[in-house]
Structures are given as structure tokens and as C-alpha cells.
C-alpha positions as YAML, in Angstrom:
chain: A
units: angstrom
residues:
- id: 1
  name: MET
  ca: [36.07, 51.76, -31.69]
- id: 2
  name: ARG
  ca: [33.71, 50.33, -34.27]
- id: 3
  name: GLY
  ca: [35.04, 48.62, -37.35]
- id: 4
  name: GLN
  ca: [32.13, 47.77, -39.63]
- id: 5
  name: SER
  ca: [28.60, 49.14, -39.44]
- id: 6
  name: THR
  ca: [25.87, 47.45, -37.44]
- id: 7
  name: GLY
  ca: [24.20, 46.38, -40.68]
- id: 8
  name: ASP
  ca: [27.42, 44.83, -41.93]
- id: 9
  name: LEU
  ca: [27.94, 43.06, -38.61]
- id: 10
  name: ALA
  ca: [24.40, 41.64, -38.73]
- id: 11
  name: ALA
  ca: [25.10, 40.29, -42.22]
- id: 12
  name: ILE
  ca: [28.34, 38.69, -41.01]
- id: 13
  name: ALA
  ca: [26.49, 37.11, -38.08]
- id: 14
  name: LYS
  ca: [23.96, 35.57, -40.45]
- id: 15
  name: TRP
  ca: [26.78, 34.28, -42.66]
- id: 16
  name: VAL
  ca: [28.50, 32.74, -39.61]
- id: 17
  name: ARG
  ca: [25.32, 30.90, -38.60]
- id: 18
  name: LEU
  ca: [24.80, 29.55, -42.12]
- id: 19
  name: LYS
  ca: [28.41, 28.40, -42.27]
- id: 20
  name: VAL
  ca: [28.04, 26.68, -38.88]
- id: 21
  name: VAL
  ca: [25.05, 24.72, -40.17]
- id: 22
  name: ASP
  ca: [26.88, 23.71, -43.36]
- id: 23
  name: MET
  ca: [29.93, 22.56, -41.37]
- id: 24
  name: ALA
  ca: [27.87, 20.56, -38.89]
- id: 25
  name: VAL
  ca: [25.78, 18.89, -41.56]
- id: 26
  name: LYS
  ca: [28.82, 17.87, -43.59]
- id: 27
  name: ALA
  ca: [30.59, 16.45, -40.52]
- id: 28
  name: ASN
  ca: [27.41, 15.24, -38.82]
- id: 29
  name: SER
  ca: [28.90, 16.75, -35.68]
- id: 30
  name: GLY
  ca: [29.07, 20.01, -33.77]
- id: 31
  name: HIS
  ca: [27.15, 22.06, -31.23]
- id: 32
  name: ILE
  ca: [25.06, 24.36, -33.39]
- id: 33
  name: SER
  ca: [22.76, 25.92, -30.82]
- id: 34
  name: THR
  ca: [25.59, 26.93, -28.45]
- id: 35
  name: ALA
  ca: [27.46, 28.45, -31.40]
- id: 36
  name: PHE
  ca: [24.42, 30.55, -32.26]
- id: 37
  name: SER
  ca: [24.10, 32.07, -28.78]
- id: 38
  name: GLN
  ca: [27.61, 33.54, -28.98]
- id: 39
  name: THR
  ca: [27.57, 34.78, -32.57]
- id: 40
  name: GLU
  ca: [26.98, 38.51, -32.06]
- id: 41
  name: ILE
  ca: [29.59, 38.60, -29.29]
- id: 42
  name: LEU
  ca: [32.29, 37.09, -31.49]
- id: 43
  name: VAL
  ca: [31.37, 39.17, -34.52]
- id: 44
  name: SER
  ca: [31.55, 42.33, -32.41]
- id: 45
  name: LEU
  ca: [34.95, 41.42, -30.99]
- id: 46
  name: TYR
  ca: [36.59, 40.53, -34.31]
- id: 47
  name: PHE
  ca: [34.86, 42.86, -36.77]
- id: 48
  name: GLY
  ca: [33.73, 45.71, -34.54]
- id: 49
  name: GLY
  ca: [37.17, 47.16, -33.88]
- id: 50
  name: ILE
  ca: [37.44, 45.79, -30.33]
- id: 51
  name: LEU
  ca: [40.11, 43.09, -30.43]
- id: 52
  name: ARG
  ca: [43.63, 43.89, -31.56]
- id: 53
  name: TYR
  ca: [44.98, 41.07, -33.71]
- id: 54
  name: ASP
  ca: [47.02, 40.37, -36.83]
- id: 55
  name: PRO
  ca: [45.83, 37.33, -38.83]
- id: 56
  name: MET
  ca: [49.10, 37.38, -40.79]
- id: 57
  name: ASN
  ca: [51.01, 37.10, -37.50]
- id: 58
  name: PRO
  ca: [48.74, 35.22, -35.08]
- id: 59
  name: ARG
  ca: [51.38, 35.24, -32.31]
- id: 60
  name: TRP
  ca: [52.05, 38.97, -32.61]
- id: 61
  name: GLU
  ca: [53.28, 40.04, -29.19]
- id: 62
  name: GLY
  ca: [51.01, 43.10, -29.03]
- id: 63
  name: ARG
  ca: [47.81, 41.20, -29.74]
- id: 64
  name: ASP
  ca: [44.94, 41.01, -27.30]
- id: 65
  name: ARG
  ca: [44.47, 37.48, -25.99]
- id: 66
  name: PHE
  ca: [41.04, 35.96, -26.56]
- id: 67
  name: ILE
  ca: [40.07, 32.70, -24.88]
- id: 68
  name: GLN
  ca: [36.84, 30.96, -25.75]
- id: 69
  name: SER
  ca: [36.43, 28.95, -22.59]
- id: 70
  name: LYS
  ca: [33.25, 27.28, -23.86]
- id: 71
  name: GLY
  ca: [35.30, 25.17, -26.23]
- id: 72
  name: GLN
  ca: [32.33, 23.29, -27.63]
- id: 73
  name: GLY
  ca: [31.41, 26.54, -29.37]
- id: 74
  name: GLY
  ca: [34.49, 26.21, -31.57]
- id: 75
  name: ILE
  ca: [32.31, 25.53, -34.60]
- id: 76
  name: GLY
  ca: [31.02, 29.10, -34.22]
- id: 77
  name: LEU
  ca: [34.46, 30.65, -33.71]
- id: 78
  name: TYR
  ca: [36.12, 28.98, -36.72]
- id: 79
  name: PRO
  ca: [34.12, 30.86, -39.40]
- id: 80
  name: VAL
  ca: [34.92, 34.14, -37.61]
- id: 81
  name: LEU
  ca: [38.64, 33.37, -37.61]
- id: 82
  name: ALA
  ca: [38.57, 32.26, -41.24]
- id: 83
  name: ARG
  ca: [36.73, 35.39, -42.37]
- id: 84
  name: ALA
  ca: [39.17, 37.51, -40.35]
- id: 85
  name: GLY
  ca: [42.01, 35.91, -42.35]
- id: 86
  name: PHE
  ca: [43.65, 33.53, -39.89]
- id: 87
  name: PHE
  ca: [43.28, 30.61, -42.31]
- id: 88
  name: PRO
  ca: [41.57, 29.96, -45.67]
- id: 89
  name: LEU
  ca: [37.80, 29.65, -45.79]
- id: 90
  name: ASP
  ca: [38.01, 26.26, -47.47]
- id: 91
  name: VAL
  ca: [39.54, 24.80, -44.28]
- id: 92
  name: LEU
  ca: [36.04, 25.08, -42.78]
- id: 93
  name: GLU
  ca: [34.82, 22.41, -45.20]
- id: 94
  name: GLY
  ca: [36.82, 19.73, -43.37]
- id: 95
  name: PHE
  ca: [35.57, 20.54, -39.87]
- id: 96
  name: ALA
  ca: [35.77, 17.52, -37.51]
- id: 97
  name: GLN
  ca: [37.06, 15.28, -40.29]
- id: 98
  name: GLU
  ca: [40.25, 13.25, -40.40]
- id: 99
  name: GLY
  ca: [43.29, 15.27, -41.39]
- id: 100
  name: ASN
  ca: [41.68, 18.66, -40.72]
- id: 101
  name: MET
  ca: [42.95, 20.93, -37.94]
- id: 102
  name: LEU
  ca: [39.47, 22.03, -36.84]
- id: 103
  name: GLY
  ca: [38.10, 19.77, -34.13]
- id: 104
  name: VAL
  ca: [34.86, 20.00, -32.19]
- id: 105
  name: HIS
  ca: [36.72, 21.75, -29.35]
- id: 106
  name: THR
  ca: [39.24, 24.51, -29.97]
- id: 107
  name: ASP
  ca: [42.97, 23.73, -29.84]
- id: 108
  name: TRP
  ca: [46.02, 25.99, -29.58]
- id: 109
  name: HIS
  ca: [47.61, 24.73, -32.81]
- id: 110
  name: ILE
  ca: [44.85, 26.45, -34.82]
- id: 111
  name: PRO
  ca: [45.89, 29.98, -35.93]
- id: 112
  name: GLY
  ca: [44.04, 32.50, -33.75]
- id: 113
  name: ILE
  ca: [43.43, 30.06, -30.87]
- id: 114
  name: GLU
  ca: [45.40, 30.72, -27.68]
- id: 115
  name: VAL
  ca: [44.76, 27.62, -25.58]
- id: 116
  name: VAL
  ca: [43.12, 24.20, -25.56]
- id: 117
  name: THR
  ca: [39.66, 24.43, -24.00]
- id: 118
  name: GLY
  ca: [38.55, 20.83, -24.19]
- id: 119
  name: SER
  ca: [38.19, 20.69, -20.42]
- id: 120
  name: LEU
  ca: [35.48, 23.19, -19.57]
- id: 121
  name: GLY
  ca: [35.84, 25.63, -16.70]
- id: 122
  name: HIS
  ca: [39.52, 26.41, -17.22]
- id: 123
  name: GLY
  ca: [39.29, 29.48, -19.44]
- id: 124
  name: LEU
  ca: [38.96, 32.01, -16.63]
- id: 125
  name: PRO
  ca: [41.86, 30.57, -14.58]
- id: 126
  name: ILE
  ca: [44.08, 30.65, -17.68]
- id: 127
  name: ALA
  ca: [43.00, 34.20, -18.52]
- id: 128
  name: THR
  ca: [43.74, 35.26, -14.96]
- id: 129
  name: GLY
  ca: [47.28, 33.94, -15.29]
- id: 130
  name: MET
  ca: [47.67, 35.77, -18.60]
- id: 131
  name: ALA
  ca: [46.50, 39.01, -16.95]
- id: 132
  name: GLN
  ca: [49.20, 38.67, -14.29]
- id: 133
  name: ALA
  ca: [51.83, 37.81, -16.91]
- id: 134
  name: ALA
  ca: [50.96, 40.95, -18.88]
- id: 135
  name: LEU
  ca: [51.40, 43.08, -15.79]
- id: 136
  name: ASN
  ca: [54.68, 41.35, -14.93]
- id: 137
  name: ASP
  ca: [55.98, 42.15, -18.43]
- id: 138
  name: HIS
  ca: [54.57, 45.72, -18.43]
- id: 139
  name: LYS
  ca: [52.44, 44.94, -21.47]
- id: 140
  name: LYS
  ca: [49.28, 46.84, -22.36]
- id: 141
  name: HIS
  ca: [47.36, 44.19, -24.26]
- id: 142
  name: LEU
  ca: [44.00, 43.03, -22.89]
- id: 143
  name: ILE
  ca: [42.85, 39.53, -22.04]
- id: 144
  name: PHE
  ca: [39.31, 38.63, -23.09]
- id: 145
  name: VAL
  ca: [37.59, 35.41, -22.05]
- id: 146
  name: LEU
  ca: [34.17, 34.13, -23.12]
- id: 147
  name: LEU
  ca: [32.57, 31.76, -20.62]
- id: 148
  name: GLY
  ca: [29.55, 29.53, -20.90]
- id: 149
  name: ASP
  ca: [27.17, 29.99, -17.99]
- id: 150
  name: ALA
  ca: [27.05, 26.26, -17.20]
- id: 151
  name: GLU
  ca: [30.85, 26.35, -16.88]
- id: 152
  name: LEU
  ca: [30.31, 28.40, -13.75]
- id: 153
  name: TYR
  ca: [29.35, 25.23, -11.90]
- id: 154
  name: GLU
  ca: [33.10, 24.50, -11.94]
- id: 155
  name: GLY
  ca: [34.86, 25.64, -8.76]
- id: 156
  name: SER
  ca: [38.04, 26.60, -10.62]
- id: 157
  name: ASN
  ca: [36.21, 29.65, -11.96]
- id: 158
  name: TRP
  ca: [35.47, 30.96, -8.50]
- id: 159
  name: GLU
  ca: [39.03, 30.39, -7.34]
- id: 160
  name: ALA
  ca: [40.19, 32.44, -10.34]
- id: 161
  name: ALA
  ca: [37.57, 35.11, -9.64]
- id: 162
  name: LEU
  ca: [38.86, 35.50, -6.09]
- id: 163
  name: MET
  ca: [42.41, 36.02, -7.34]
- id: 164
  name: ALA
  ca: [41.47, 38.30, -10.25]
- id: 165
  name: ALA
  ca: [39.55, 40.66, -7.97]
- id: 166
  name: HIS
  ca: [42.16, 40.48, -5.22]
- id: 167
  name: LYS
  ca: [44.87, 41.49, -7.68]
- id: 168
  name: GLY
  ca: [42.69, 44.10, -9.43]
- id: 169
  name: TYR
  ca: [43.23, 42.83, -12.97]
- id: 170
  name: SER
  ca: [41.69, 45.70, -14.94]
- id: 171
  name: ASN
  ca: [43.22, 44.20, -18.07]
- id: 172
  name: LEU
  ca: [40.91, 41.18, -17.73]
- id: 173
  name: ILE
  ca: [37.65, 41.44, -19.68]
- id: 174
  name: CYS
  ca: [35.28, 38.55, -18.99]
- id: 175
  name: MET
  ca: [32.03, 37.79, -20.79]
- id: 176
  name: VAL
  ca: [29.41, 35.16, -19.94]
- id: 177
  name: ASP
  ca: [27.29, 33.75, -22.76]
- id: 178
  name: ARG
  ca: [24.23, 33.57, -20.51]
- id: 179
  name: ASN
  ca: [21.98, 31.33, -22.61]
- id: 180
  name: GLY
  ca: [20.55, 29.55, -19.57]
- id: 181
  name: GLN
  ca: [21.41, 26.02, -20.67]
- id: 182
  name: GLY
  ca: [24.08, 23.37, -20.37]
- id: 183
  name: THR
  ca: [24.40, 19.65, -20.88]
- id: 184
  name: ILE
  ca: [22.49, 19.10, -17.65]
- id: 185
  name: GLY
  ca: [19.57, 21.17, -18.92]
- id: 186
  name: TYR
  ca: [18.38, 24.61, -17.85]
- id: 187
  name: THR
  ca: [20.58, 26.54, -15.44]
- id: 188
  name: ASP
  ca: [18.14, 29.31, -14.54]
- id: 189
  name: ARG
  ca: [14.56, 29.83, -15.69]
- id: 190
  name: ILE
  ca: [12.37, 32.81, -14.95]
- id: 191
  name: GLU
  ca: [9.56, 30.47, -13.99]
- id: 192
  name: GLY
  ca: [11.87, 28.67, -11.56]
- id: 193
  name: GLN
  ca: [12.26, 25.41, -13.47]
- id: 194
  name: ASN
  ca: [15.92, 24.51, -12.98]
- id: 195
  name: ASP
  ca: [17.83, 21.32, -13.71]
- id: 196
  name: GLY
  ca: [20.85, 22.39, -11.68]
- id: 197
  name: PRO
  ca: [21.80, 24.76, -8.86]
- id: 198
  name: ARG
  ca: [20.75, 28.35, -9.50]
- id: 199
  name: LEU
  ca: [23.39, 30.73, -10.78]
- id: 200
  name: ASN
  ca: [21.28, 33.84, -10.27]
- id: 201
  name: PRO
  ca: [21.84, 36.51, -9.14]
- id: 202
  name: LEU
  ca: [24.98, 36.14, -11.24]
- id: 203
  name: ASP
  ca: [25.84, 39.82, -11.43]
- id: 204
  name: ARG
  ca: [25.64, 40.30, -7.67]
- id: 205
  name: LYS
  ca: [27.77, 37.19, -7.10]
- id: 206
  name: PHE
  ca: [30.61, 38.59, -9.20]
- id: 207
  name: GLU
  ca: [30.17, 42.01, -7.62]
- id: 208
  name: ALA
  ca: [30.58, 40.37, -4.21]
- id: 209
  name: PHE
  ca: [33.86, 38.88, -5.42]
- id: 210
  name: GLY
  ca: [35.04, 42.36, -6.44]
- id: 211
  name: PHE
  ca: [34.25, 42.55, -10.16]
- id: 212
  name: GLU
  ca: [32.69, 45.43, -12.00]
- id: 213
  name: THR
  ca: [29.63, 43.90, -13.70]
- id: 214
  name: ARG
  ca: [27.54, 44.96, -16.68]
- id: 215
  name: VAL
  ca: [24.42, 43.13, -17.86]
- id: 216
  name: ILE
  ca: [23.47, 43.35, -21.53]
- id: 217
  name: ASP
  ca: [21.49, 41.73, -24.34]
- id: 218
  name: GLY
  ca: [24.18, 39.60, -25.97]
- id: 219
  name: HIS
  ca: [22.44, 39.73, -29.36]
- id: 220
  name: ASP
  ca: [22.27, 43.54, -29.49]
- id: 221
  name: PHE
  ca: [25.32, 45.05, -31.16]
- id: 222
  name: GLY
  ca: [24.64, 48.46, -29.64]
- id: 223
  name: GLN
  ca: [24.62, 47.09, -26.12]
- id: 224
  name: ILE
  ca: [27.74, 44.99, -26.75]
- id: 225
  name: PHE
  ca: [29.66, 48.04, -27.97]
- id: 226
  name: GLU
  ca: [28.39, 50.18, -25.11]
- id: 227
  name: ALA
  ca: [29.62, 47.60, -22.59]
- id: 228
  name: LEU
  ca: [33.06, 47.42, -24.21]
- id: 229
  name: LYS
  ca: [33.63, 51.01, -25.32]
- id: 230
  name: ASP
  ca: [35.91, 51.97, -22.43]
- id: 231
  name: VAL
  ca: [37.94, 48.77, -21.98]
- id: 232
  name: ARG
  ca: [41.20, 50.41, -23.11]
- id: 233
  name: ALA
  ca: [40.68, 53.39, -20.84]
- id: 234
  name: ARG
  ca: [40.47, 51.23, -17.71]
- id: 235
  name: PRO
  ca: [43.66, 51.38, -15.62]
- id: 236
  name: LEU
  ca: [45.91, 48.39, -16.20]
- id: 237
  name: ALA
  ca: [47.73, 48.30, -12.88]
- id: 238
  name: ALA
  ca: [44.87, 48.76, -10.42]
- id: 239
  name: GLY
  ca: [41.10, 48.65, -10.20]
- id: 240
  name: ARG
  ca: [38.75, 45.76, -10.90]
- id: 241
  name: PRO
  ca: [38.30, 43.06, -13.52]
- id: 242
  name: LEU
  ca: [35.23, 43.49, -15.71]
- id: 243
  name: MET
  ca: [32.47, 40.88, -16.02]
- id: 244
  name: ILE
  ca: [29.91, 41.36, -18.79]
- id: 245
  name: ILE
  ca: [26.90, 39.11, -18.43]
- id: 246
  name: ALA
  ca: [25.44, 38.80, -21.92]
- id: 247
  name: ASN
  ca: [21.91, 37.43, -21.86]
- id: 248
  name: THR
  ca: [21.48, 35.26, -24.95]
- id: 249
  name: ARG
  ca: [19.30, 32.51, -26.33]
- id: 250
  name: LYS
  ca: [20.61, 29.12, -27.35]
- id: 251
  name: GLY
  ca: [19.86, 28.51, -31.02]
- id: 252
  name: LYS
  ca: [19.29, 32.23, -31.64]
- id: 253
  name: GLY
  ca: [18.13, 32.91, -35.18]
- id: 254
  name: CYS
  ca: [16.39, 29.59, -35.78]
- id: 255
  name: SER
  ca: [12.81, 29.14, -34.65]
- id: 256
  name: LEU
  ca: [13.29, 25.37, -34.52]
- id: 257
  name: MET
  ca: [16.25, 25.51, -32.14]
- id: 258
  name: GLU
  ca: [15.80, 28.65, -30.09]
- id: 259
  name: ASP
  ca: [15.85, 27.86, -26.35]
- id: 260
  name: GLU
  ca: [15.19, 24.16, -27.07]
- id: 261
  name: ARG
  ca: [17.53, 21.87, -25.10]
- id: 262
  name: PHE
  ca: [16.78, 19.06, -27.57]
- id: 263
  name: TRP
  ca: [19.23, 20.66, -30.02]
- id: 264
  name: HIS
  ca: [22.31, 20.82, -27.80]
- id: 265
  name: TYR
  ca: [24.05, 17.92, -29.59]
- id: 266
  name: ARG
  ca: [21.84, 17.30, -32.62]
- id: 267
  name: VAL
  ca: [22.43, 18.13, -36.27]
- id: 268
  name: PRO
  ca: [19.31, 18.92, -38.36]
- id: 269
  name: ALA
  ca: [18.35, 16.88, -41.40]
- id: 270
  name: GLY
  ca: [15.49, 16.75, -43.88]
- id: 271
  name: ALA
  ca: [12.62, 19.13, -43.15]
- id: 272
  name: ASP
  ca: [14.37, 20.37, -40.00]
- id: 273
  name: LEU
  ca: [17.41, 21.39, -42.03]
- id: 274
  name: GLU
  ca: [15.23, 23.21, -44.56]
- id: 275
  name: SER
  ca: [13.53, 25.07, -41.72]
- id: 276
  name: VAL
  ca: [16.89, 26.17, -40.27]
- id: 277
  name: ARG
  ca: [18.22, 27.34, -43.62]
- id: 278
  name: ARG
  ca: [15.00, 29.16, -44.37]
- id: 279
  name: ASP
  ca: [15.31, 31.14, -41.14]
- id: 280
  name: LEU
  ca: [18.91, 32.05, -41.92]
- id: 281
  name: ARG
  ca: [18.60, 33.08, -45.54]
- id: 282
  name: PRO
  ca: [19.82, 36.65, -46.21]
...
């Protein structure tokens, strides 16, 4: 299943994080820390031989569908798509600027993007519909969706989860970027300091709905591959949808930002920017 080696993937992940910082600084916009928590997941999907896609034909009928439901993480997906060949790297330089196609949230008109995810909490319902459509058309492609954990406060996710499990969508591969934070603050803290309703025990909640669940370290390439190694062997017409809960850290890779809610919206400058770049140098 693997495409590039773990060492190569780690180097790509570091490049993605550096590119995210450069894009955000130039535009003075973008959610850096949320992009960093998802980096290893995206790099694994696109460069680890997991997703089937054709950057020369983004709407290829046989492609797997990938939905990044946490649309504010678009700044972290764009470098991955550009490096994979969906559009030129220099397009990244105009992120969130007038006349450029790359906005803060992902949009379907961007090559490699399936749907608009500006309204959070809709990725799983859309993916569930795509899973049913694939079965209706007797197609064997898979539907992947990456959720933010704070999105799970939205009831539409649980309605979709009920239907996905009821229908047994084994072609639906869900992943939660479980970084423990959202705009409201911390979702779940080991020490019990929450700013919103508790999501834990998240794995048992999805199991109760009828999902198969796997809990991993979302920054460990080995664990990501282990969790995804059998996705094409799962039966497509019956069974259970898969939910992978990837424990991550917001701002991963930068000592200044890691697990600090202060950095959800902010762009570093001056000494802070130097600190971030120093942490990310190859």
C-alpha cells in the first residue's frame, strides 16, 4: 500500500508545514495550528499509496472521494494537492488574496476538492450520501472524510452516523483529527478542564452507533498505515463504516503553538515567526 518511505513522508510533512507558514504570513490569514494537526494524515493519504486519484484528471470517475470536512484546514490541504500535481506550486503564493482560487475554506472549484466545506459539520453527511451513490452505481471507489473533533458538536454528524451504520457503508472511511480544541476552546482534557460538552468516550460512542472504530496516534505514520491497510479488503455491500480516531496535537511541530489555543486564528510575526521557522527547518 505504501507509496514513499516513512522518511520521505516525514520530509514532505515538514515541507507542508513550512509552506503553510509562508502562505499564512504572506496573506496575514489562515488557521496554522489546525493545519498542523492534520499534516501526517493528509501526507499519508496522498503520498502513502492510500488514496486513488489522478491529478491530471481530477474528476476521474474511478477516483476515491476525499472530503476535508474541517474546511478551515484548507491551508494545510492546498500544499498537499499542489505537490501531488493538481495545480502549480506557485498558486500557493496567492492564498487568500484577490483573484486567487485558494480561499481560507476549501471550495469545489479547486482541482482536487470535492465539495464546499465552509459550513462545518456537513462533511460526514455528504460523505454518507456519496457512499450510498457509489453502491447505487455499483462502483468500488472509497469515500474518505476527515472531521475536526469540534465539528462533532453538530447534530448533522450524528444523523449521518445513524444512517451510515444502519446501511452498513463499508466503503465509508472516516477519520477524526482529535486535537482536542475548537473555536470554543478545549473539547476534552485529561485533567477534566473542558470549555464545551465532553466528547469522550468518542470511540465507544461511534461503536454504539454501529461503527468499527480504531484509535491511533495521528502523527505516527506507522499507526496511520496500520489503521488503513485493509480498507480495500472491507466488503463494499455490507458490514460497518470505519471510524479512525486520530489523536493529534494542534500546532504539532512548533513549540510555540503546540496545544496552545491562543494560536487558533493568529499568524506569527517577528520573534514568534523566527521561532516557528526554526522548529520547522529541515
